[in-house]
C-alpha positions, -999 to +999 in steps of 0.1 A: -267+545+059-279+565+029-314+579+029-339+577+000-364+604-009-398+595-024-414+624-042-451+617-048-469+635-076-504+636-061-489+638-027-521+645-008-543+618-025-554+586-010-526+565-025-500+589-013-515+592+022-517+554+025-481+551+014-468+576+039-489+563+068-480+527+059-442+535+058-445+552+092-464+522+106-438+498+094-410+520+109-429+520+142-433+482+141-471+484+144-478+472+108-466+439+091-452+442+056-483+427+040-484+432+002-447+441+000-431+416-023-397+433-017-398+419+018-400+383+006-371+359+012-358+360-024-350+397-020-332+395+013-297+409+010-302+427-023-298+461-006-333+476-009-336+509+011-348+504+047-382+519+057-363+537+084-344+556+057-373+568+036-382+605+034-414+618+017-423+649-002-443+657-033-464+679-055-501+685-050-523+716-052-549+701-028-555+721+004-564+692+026-533+679+045-522+643+050-534+642+086-570+649+076-567+626+046-555+597+067-582+604+094-608+601+066-592+568+054-595+555+090-631+565+091-637+546+058-620+515+072-589+517+050-563+522+078-565+510+114-584+535+136-555+542+159-529+547+132-535+584+123-527+595+159-497+572+161-481+584+128-492+621+131-457+635+133-446+615+102-476+628+083-469+664+093-433+661+083-442+647+048-470+673+045-445+701+051-425+689+021-454+690-004-454+719-029-484+729-051-468+719-085-490+723-115-526+733-115-553+709-128-548+726-162-525+711-188-510+745-191-479+755-170-486+767-135-496+804-131-468+828-122-440+811-142-416+837-155-422+833-192-453+812-194-435+785-212-437+748-204-399+749-199-403+774-171-429+752-154-405+722-157-377+743-141-399+752-112-410+716-106-374+704-109-363+731-084-388+719-059-374+683-061-338+695-060-344+716-030-361+687-012-330+665-019-306+692-006-326+700+026-333+664+036-298+652+027-311+622+008-288+602-015-315+595-042-350+609-049-374+587-068-403+606-083-435+585-083-467+597-101-498+586-081-520+614-093-554+610-112-554+594-146-553+619-174-565+617-210-541+603-236-516+629-249-523+646-282-495+636-307-470+663-312-440+663-337-417+675-308-422+642-290-399+624-314-366+636-299-352+655-269-338+682-291-371+690-307-390+687-274-366+710-257-371+737-284-409+733-282-409+736-244-392+770-247-418+784-271-446+802-254-471+791-281-463+754-272-472+756-236-493+724-239-467+704-257-467+679-228-495+667-206-490+672-168-476+637-162-449+641-188-440+676-174-434+659-141-414+632-157-393+658-175-388+677-143-377+645-125-351+639-152-340+675-152-335+672-114-314+641-119-340+617-104-356+584-116-393+584-124-420+558-118-455+562-134-481+543-113-509+556-135-517+549-172-510+585-181-483+595-206-455+601-181-421+592-195-434+571-224-423+594-252-392+590-273-380+624-264-382+617-226-367+582-231-337+599-248-334+624-219-335+596-193-308+576-211-286+607-216-287+615-179-282+579-168-316+577-151-340+547-148-377+550-153-406+525-149-443+522-154-471+521-161-504+517-143-500+497-111-514+462-112-535+461-080-567+442-086-586+428-115-556+428-139-535+411-112-560+382-112-560+382-151-522+379-151-526+346-132-557+332-149-548+340-186-516+320-185-535+291-170-559+290-199-530+293-224-509+266-208-538+242-206-547+248-243-582+260-233-597+284-259-610+316-243-640+329-263-649+360-243-637+379-213-657+408-200-648+429-170-671+454-152-654+478-128-673+498-102-653+526-086-658+553-060-636+580-046-611+601-067-605+573-092-642+569-099-646+606-104-616+609-127-626+579-148-661+592-153-644+613-180-645+591-211-611+604-223-594+594-190-613+561-189-599+554-224-564+556-211-572+532-183-591+507-205-562+507-230-538+498-202-561+471-188-568+456-222-531+449-232-527+417-212-553+393-227-543+395-264-507+391-256-512+361-232-540+344-252-525+349-287-551+372-302-581+394-296-609+382-273-645+393-272-657+413-243-636+442-230-634+463-199-662+486-187-657+512-160-685+529-141-684+555-113-704+547-081-697+575-056-713+555-028-684+530-029-660+557-016-624+542-014-636+508-024-639+491-058-655+460-072-646+441-104-668+414-118-653+393-147-672+368-168-652+344-189-664+319-215-640+292-227-641+260-248-627+227-237-622+193-252-650+180-275-661+217-279-677+218-244-686+254-236-678+265-200-678+296-178-656+311-151-666+341-131-648+360-103-655+390-082-627+412-068-636+437-040-609+458-025-595+491-015-573+506-042-551+528-020-544+499+005-535+477-025-514+504-042-494+517-012-471+486-008-465+486-045-455+522-045-430+515-016-416+485-034-413+504-067-395+534-051-371+511-033-363+489-064-359+520-086-335+536-060-315+504-061-314+505-099-303+542-099-275+535-074-264+506-096-262+528-127-292+515-146-306+539-172-337+540-194-368+518-191-367+491-164-388+463-179-378+440-150-403+460-128-432+448-151-443+425-122-460+457-107-477+470-139-507+465-162-489+480-191-452+477-184-427+496-204-400+476-222-417+443-212-439+420-233-443+393-206-475+395-185-476+362-167-472+370-130-450+341-121-425+348-149-425+385-141-416+376-105-388+353-115-374+381-138-376+406-109-358+383-085-330+376-110-326+413-118-325+424-082-299+398-073-278+408-103-280+445-092-268+437-058-237+421-071-224+446-097-230+480-113-245+481-147-226+498-176-257+514-190-253+547-172-240+565-142-261+580-114-274+614-124 
């Protein structure tokens, strides 16, 4: 059996820790595959990598290791109290494969040979390539689960890979790419697919799309659909298909933990709100009053609450209201999606798919190369695509 590497950018955060601990619990048979759509009957036999064959590593400058992080998650009620001790060896093995990567700055990491972004990308790519060699995995899927960053500043070099490559090599252009895009570039340079679970820039630049296609590599994103937007992707089509006119839709999000702290920065919150706001106009046929509002509440810790207030008009002009409250733990919701995305992307890579994988839009708020947001239609597309991949290789590219 071939083994699959999952390289987590943000490898010591709550989402990464929940992902590694969850995979270990599934291997040990002490956890059920709750939240893993890839384990549903329509995907049986398509050839998704087994949980037994997953190997983890990543980039993260954080000092706290995965064991301590998972112990804190257990104390917060996110993971079962006995799980940290049971999967300790798996956590230590993954932790040993985590490298510092970039600092929190948008500049290249200190100590790079020339101080250029190109040198930083080379170091990141070397970490990933070394992980692939030492662990003897067939494919490494790089998944960005780090904190949301501010939107990238436009740069002329983003238009093509040729211009970007030149800019990366100029010391004066060290900030030509934000961190998420540097990691995406490093993944492609190492010959690996890339998945952006955040609303950050990632691979969503023409230059990086060109690089992925030239190297025969798939990429997917962006911004995992875990809570409020997941509900919207079911409710919005309901209103549209019953010809009910939505007048307003306002969502208030209360977040603790690392997400809340990151999104307290208005620039980062803007990237998240832009991602969350895409669904409604496309499903309802135009703009809707209201919008999304995000507030940090540190006391919530790993938990989040979303309250949505919807006004709509029915027959005879009757005005009506729908409200819902979603309360959940983001890392517990995100971890099974990360595992599914890594396994589906590995399947696509082995089948020779290259470029953006819109068929994975089922998992994202702002999916690349996908205009469909209705959850049921996205799921049907995913099923048909996975079955097709299991039967034949695609001509779009060759494994990198």
